[in-house]
N, C-alpha and C positions, 0 to 999 in steps of 0.2 A: 410583289409591294412586300410581302412576308420576306423574301430572300433580304429586300434592302434593312428592314425592321434587323433583322440576325446579325448582320454586319455593324449595324448601329448600337446595339447593344452591348456586341463583342468587342469591334475594334474603333469605332469611330465614335463622336457624340451628335452629329447630326444627320437627320434623316434624309435629306438631299444632295448630300457629299457622297460617294462610294470611293474610299479611299481605302488603298493596300496596306495592309497591318501585319506586321512579323511577330503573332502573338505567341508565347513559350506556354504553352500550355501541356501538362503533365499527367499522363495517366496514372491515374492510383491503383496499383494492385494487390491483391492477397494470395494465398498459397490455394490450391486446389489438392487436394492428395487423393488419387486414384486407389484404392484396399485391395479391390478385384473389377476383376476376374487379373489373374496374373499376368496376362499379355500387356496390359495397362498399369499395371501398378508403378507407379510414378508420383512425381509432384510437378504441377503443372503451376503456372500463372493465369489469372483469370483477372478483369478488369472492372472495379466497382462502379454502380451506376449509381448516377446524381439522383436518385429518388427512393424511396421506399425507407426502412430503417434498418441500417446495417448493424452486426452484432458485434463492433469492436470490443477486441477482447478475448471473444470468446470463439466458439467451433461450432461448426452443425453439421451432424454428419446423417445422410439420408441416402436412399435408393433412387435411381433415375429411370424416369418412361419420358419413350416419348410418342406420339399420335402421327400416325401417316396421317389419317382420315383431315388433320386439322395440322400440318408441322408447324404452321409460322404462329399459330396462337392468337389468330385474330379474330375470330370468333368465340362464344361462349362453351364452354369444355364441358358445364354442367350435363349436358346431354351423352357425350360422348364419354366418358371418362371417370369416374371418381379418382382424385388423387389422395384420398384420406386413407393413411395407413386401415389394412383389414378389420385389424382387431387392436383393442386398447393398449399400450404398452408399443406399439409396433415403430418400426424405423420410420421420419418421417419420408413424404416423399417430394424429389424434386424433379420439375419440367425441364425437358432439352426440346427448344422451340429453335426452329431457323428462323434467321435473320430476313427483314423487309415483309411489306403487304400493311402494315401499320406503324404506329409510335411503339418504342420498346417499353413505354410504360403500362400500354393500353394488353400488351402480351403479358406483361406483371398481374394487372388487375384480374386477367382473364385466368391466368392460373392459380392467382391467390382466390377466386369463389369457387374456384374449383377444389379447395382444400389442400394444394401445394404449399409446402413448407418455403422452396427457394425457386427460381427460375435460373437455367441457363439456357443462354442464347447464344446461339452457334452463329460468329463473326462468316461474312464471305471470303475472308481473308485468312492468315496468320498474324495480321496486324491488328493488335488490338485498342479501340477506343473509348472514351467514357461514354454510356447509356446517359444522354440527356432527356430532361423529361420537357415535353409541348411547352410552347408559351402561347396555348389557346385556353381561353377564359371557360370555354363550355366543358373542360377535361377537370372536372369539381372532384373527380374519384381520387387524385393525388394524393389530397391532405386524409386519405381511408387508406390507402397504399402502405401496408406494414413488409408485403414478404421482402426477402432478400433476395436481390439480382445482380447476376455477373454475367459478363461478357468473355465465350471463351473463343479461342481459337476453330479454325475451321477444321484445320487437320485432326484436334483433339474429336470434335465434335463429329465427324466423321467415324472415326474410330470406335467412340462409345456407342453409335448407330449400328454397326457393325457386330459389336459384339452382344447388343439386345437383339438382333435378326438371331443371333445364333442362343437366344435365351439366358445367355447369362447374367448373372446377378453382378450390377454395377453399383459397386458402393463407393461412395467419395464423401469426401471431410471439405466442406469450407473455413477455410481457417483466417481467424481476422485479428491473433494474438499479437503479431508483431506488426500489424499494417498502421501504427503509429509509434513514430520513438517512446522510447519513456528509460532515458539518461538518471532522472533524478528524484529528487522528494517533490521538486514541485515543476507544475504544469504553467506555460506560458502559452495564451491562447488571443485569438486576435477575430474581431466580426468587421464586416466589410458589409456597410449599410447605408442607410439614406434618409433625409429629413422627410423626404417626399411622402407624403400620404395617399395620394390618387394615384397609382401604379397600378392599381385593381392587387388582383390574388400577391402578387410576388410584394407589395408593400404592406397588407396585410399580415402576410407570413412574418416578418419581420419584426412589422410591430410587434403581433402578439407574442411572439417568442421575447422579445426584448422584456414584455410584462410579466409575464409568465414562470421565466428563468430568471430574475433578477433576485430571487431570494436566496435560491442557491449559489448565483454567482457573486453574490456580496462574502457570504458568509465564507466560501473560499479564499476568496482575497482577504478579510479581515483574520481570518487563522494563518493567514499565510503559506496555504497549501497549492494559491496561483495566483498567478501575473497575467490579469487582462488588461486589451489594448482595442479600442473600437477606429477606426480606419473609415475613410471614404473616399470614394472612388471621382474621379474628376476628369474630363480629358483639356486638351488645349486645342485652341482653334487655329486652322490652317491659316498659313501665313499669308496667303492670296484673299480670305473671307475675315478678316481680322476687323473692317472697315463697315462692312455690313450691317445692316439692322438687326438680322437673325443673329449673327454672330455677336453683336452688345446685347441681346436682347437676352443672351444663353450664360454670357461669359463677365466674369469680375477680373480686374487688373491688366484690361486691355487683351483679352483673347487667353489670357495665362490657364484660366481654370474657369471650367465649361461643365453644366450637366443638361442632360436633355428636358425637353419642355413636360413638365407633367402632365399635361391631358393630350400631347403630342399633337397639339394645335396651335401653332403659334399664331393665329388670331384672338385669342381669349383665356382668361383663366391667367393663373401664376403662370412664370417665367422662369428658365433653366437658371438665370441671373439668381433672385428670389431662393430656389434650393439649395446655389452655392452658398450664400450666404448663411444660410442655416445649417447647414454642413460645416461651414466654417465656425461658429458662434460653438457649437455643438462640441468640436474636437478643441476649441481653445478653452471650454468648461471642463471637458475633462483635462486639460493641461494644468491651470491654473487648480483645480481639487486634488491633483495630484500633488505639485507643488506642498499644498497645506495638509498632506497624508491622508488624502479620503478620496481614492481616485473610484470608488464603489459609488459615490454620489451621481458619478455618469447615469448609472441604470434608471435614480429615482426620476434625475434632468430630464434622462428623454420620455421616460412612460407621462411624465406631468406635461410634459408640453405637447406629446401628441393628443391627450387628454381635453388640454385646453387652449392650443394652438391649431386649431383643423383648418385646413381648407377649406371645406364646404361651408363651413360657417363663417371664412375671410376672416378670419384672423393668425393667418402663417403670416407673422411679419415679425420685425427688429422688437417692437415694441412689449407685444407680447411674451417674444422668448425671455426678455430683460425683465417682465413681471413673475414671469416664474424662476429666474435665477434669483432675483431678491429674497426668496424663502426660503434659499438654501444658505443663506451667509458668504457667498463665494464674492472674494473683489472682482465687481462690474470694470473699477477701473483696470483691474490686471486684464480682464477680459477684452477692453477696448483694445486695449496696446498689444494685443496679441493678433486681434481680428485686422487692425491697421486700416488704413485708406484704400477703400476696394477701387475706386477709379485710377488710383494712380499707375501709372506704367513700371510698375516694378516688382518685384516677387515678394509672394508673403511665405514666412520661411515656414509656416505649419501644413501649408497646402504643397509645399513644394517638398516636404519632406513626405507627404502622403501619396505624391504621387511616382517619388522615387522610390517608396512601400511596394507599389503595385508591381514593380517587376522583381521577377523570381530570381530567388539565387539558392544554390545549391539545389536540393531537391524537390525544394516548391517553384513552382510553376508561374507566371505571371497571373494575377487578379485582373479578370477582365467584364467579371461580371457580379451581381451581386443580388441576395445577399449571398456572401461566401465565409466560411470559419476556418481557418486555418488553428490547429492545435501542433503545438511543438514543431513548428515549419514546416506541416503538411496538411493538405487541403484536405477539409472533409467533406465527405459524399455520402450524401443520403439528406432525409428530410430533414429541416429543422424542427425537431420531435425534442421535448425537453429531457427525457428518459435517453432518449438516443443518445442525445448532444453527453449529457450527463456520462453515460457510458463511455464514449470517447473519450471523455476528460480525465476521468477515471483509469482510462488504459493509458496513460501518458504518464502515470506514476510508476517509478520504480518500484518491483517485488518490495512488500514487507514496508511500506512506505502510504500507502494509501492512506487517506482519511477515515475515520469509521463509517462516514454516508457513503463510499463506495463499495464498502462491506455488509451493507443493508440486503435485505433476503428482497428488496424491489429489485435489486438493481445486479447482484450476481447469487449465483449458489454455492452455498458454504460447502466443499468438497471434504471437510475435515467432517461432518456429521455423519458420512456413510463411509463404516468401519473406518473411521479414524484417519480417513485418505490414504492407507495404507503404513501410517508411520509407526514410530514407537510410542506406546503407550506406559504408566504405571498406572493401572487400575486402583490400587490400595490407595497410592498418594495421590491420586487424581491428579497427575502432570503428562501432558503430552508436547510430542516432537511436533505433529501437524500446526501449519499455521496458515489460516486462508488469509487468499492476494485475493486482488480482483482477476488475474488470469486462471485462477486455480489454488492449486496447496503447493506449501513447500514442507518438505522433512526437515527441521533445523531442532537440534537439542536447545532448550530453552534455558532461560535465566530465571529463575525463582527466587524472590527474598534476596536478591544479590548474589543468589549461589548460582554456578555457570556447571551446567550440564553439558558432561562434552561426552562424544561417540558418532556413527553415522547417519543418527535421526530416523533411519527406517528397522533396525532390530535392537540397536542397545545405543543408552544414553545412562551416563551416571554423574554425581555430582563431583566437580573434580577439586573443591575444598572442605577443608575442615566443618566448615559452617554448614555442613549436609544436614546437620540433625535439626535446624530450624526452618528446614522445607518439609511441611508433615513427617515431621520425626523421622526423616529418614528412609522413610517404607519401612519403619521396624516397628516390631511390637511396640506398645505403650498401655500402663495399667495404673488406676487410681484407685485405693481402697482404705477406708481409716484412716483417710489423711494423709495415706502415704502416694507419693507418685513415684512409681521406676520404669525406664526403658531401655530397650535392648541397643538402641544407637548410641554410639559411641564417639564423644567428641575426637576429633583430633584423627580418625578412623575414616579414611576417604570412601570406604564400601564396607559391604557385608556388617551383618545384625549378629550382637552376641546377649544370651540374656545375663543380667544383673546377679550378683551372689545371691543366693537364697531362691534363684528359680531356673526351670531347666526347660527346655523346649529349642523350636529352630529358631526364635529370636524375631520371624519375618510376622507369623502368623499366630503364633503362640509363644506363651512363658506360664509355665506351672508353677505353682508354688512348692517349694521341698519342704517337707515335714520334719525338719532335725531330730525331734524327738523320737520317731520311730525308725526313723537312721540310726539313730544310737549314736549322734556325730556330735551330740552335744548335752552338758550338764550329766558328766557322768561319774561324779564322786557319790558316795554310799547315800549321801544324805540329801542330795537335790532334789529340785524339782522342777521338771521342764513342762513347758508352755509352748504351743506353737502357735507365730503368728506370722501375716502375709508378709513373704518375702524373709524372714528372722526367725528368733526366737527370745525365750525370755525365761532365765534360770532364776530359782528362789529355793532357801532353806526354810526350814523347820524354825519354831519361834525362837527366839534369843541368839538365831544362828546369823552369820553375815556371809553373803556368797562373792568369792574374791573369782573374779571372770579370770586373771589371769594367770592362776593355780588352779581354778576349777573345783576348787574349794570352800566348806559349810565352817564356817571359823564363829566361835563364843563372842557377843558382844563384853563381856566382865570377864572377871578373875572367876575361875573355877579352883577351886581347895585338889590337895592330892589327891585327897582321898576320892574327889570325884574322878580322879585322871582326866584326861584330855588336855587340853593346851590352851588356857587361856588368852585373850587379846593381850593383856600383857606383859605377858612374859613372851608371843610372838613379838612384841616392839621390843622387848630387851635382846633378845637374840638378833634381831636386825641392827640395833645399835652395837651390841656388843662385835659384831661380825664387820660391822664398819671401821670399829675402833681398831680392832687385828689387822684389818687390813690397811690404815694408815700407818700402822707402826710397820708394818712389813715394806711399806712405800719406803717410810722414812729413815731404815737403819739398814736396811739390805740392798734393795734398787739403789738408794741416792747413794748407797757408799759404793757402791759397784759402777756406776755412772763416774765418779769424782774420779774414781781411780783412773778407771780408762781417760779421763781426759786430762788426766796429768802426766799418763805416760806419752800422749802425742805431744804435750806444749812441751815435754822435757826433748824433744828431738831437735827443739828449736831453739830454745832458751835456757838458761841455768834458773834451777829453781833454789828456793833461798834454804834448804834443807841437802842439797847437795854440794860436793866439795868440788872445785872448780878442776878441770882437766889444764894439765901445761901444755904449752905449743911449744915446741918442739922445731927448730929450725935447722935447714940444712947447712952443709958448709958452704961460705961464700955468701952467705944473705947477711944482710945488717939488719 
């Protein structure tokens, strides 16, 4: 019976029909890098398990241990060996286990309880498969399983065991950084689910995920970071059984779209047909809400429907669904048009598109079970844990385009906080080239206040424009005193720092005031008085004297008699006027006359002037 159920879940829709199905299932792989011993140093492929919490976008390095006394890890390991690091800060420990003896998830559970951080299950061949969780209601530990689990090839497992027998340190790194594509700044993801709420732990898992993840999902979509699409799995009824009562009770549109009986008992409870109808209504709700520009309403509708229209309360029907739809203001007429007539022998456009979407394309395999999460056209592997799913979505963004939510401390570690990530930093200006991304960090010269810094990002970055002084003063010295402000950063100069006039120093950390009075570089006249100021100086004279800075002299502010000697201010003015008059006369009668003669001499070469006689023209013989 278990085999029939498994076939039913994966490839058929009726428990009493065993029909072959060519399902294209893609194994999702990540890289396993062996750092030691030298003989195994290389990169290998390993297959992700469909349980536990994978570390999408990150890496995990640890040492491998193998227990010969319990090679399949099907019994508790606590009494055999502790897989916890021997001391705080030690490397994580990975358990190597043989395939067989029990469920894959049971091996992982035993390893997790022993303190291991990951489990490597050795396959019985070099062909990799996806380790699935069991369809066993008794396996309640599945929701507590967080350990990273991968399947490795038999040849790699055998080589690791030989190295461990030689007491070699086997150090490996599991790398999820490229597990999902990350081509651009928007992530597209889809969730294959079901309106059924009476299918046990599987239904509970997907409903709980919708309820708890909707806040994050709505925020990502409303801010334009992500595009979400819900999907619903349906099967078609084989042609030979379309007229059977069981087919009619499980399908709509004359056997085209079917779902399994919720209780797997055709004699009681709700039918698969009712499940298909609710699936269709939810798909149509998303379609109409999307056309209204509010696709995120789907999360609220599914949550409210699961709360108000439960099967156990006998409210899983169209009437209850429409009551919930009315609360969102979505046009019910459009939904009715989308649903169409479920009794007609015709195709439904929405469900037909759903069946087409189940078929894999490119790197994505066929969707054969639910719930299934697809991110950037790659199937997510692991538990539907909110944090784990968010990490997977965040790993789908191109570096430097992740929303702030993905860079929070709860989601990823900021590598720029440790030694600035090994990137360039200007500690004075507090400018760094280290940029935190979900997968780690990048060293890239920054743009600050519109100023682009250029360089390799690791050892050197410098401002590339004349605006660099606007960014932390270009990293140069700057000081203010007595209401005056001076800077060693020069606009138009792309690099370097120079102390302004009146200061001396390196221009970066210090510029000291120059005392022009002590250095005798100012106020040198006999009656001058010098006073040093910050960055400059002031000169003054005794009473009734005026300091003329251009000439560095003190002059009287009123006339002085000849007996008193000296130069009176009026006399100075008279001398200056006299010099101007003499200069003008010189220009008028000397320079002007010289220029006139030169001009006349030039013009005389081209035309006769009034004061010159005409020169007779002599003709040669024979000319008329």
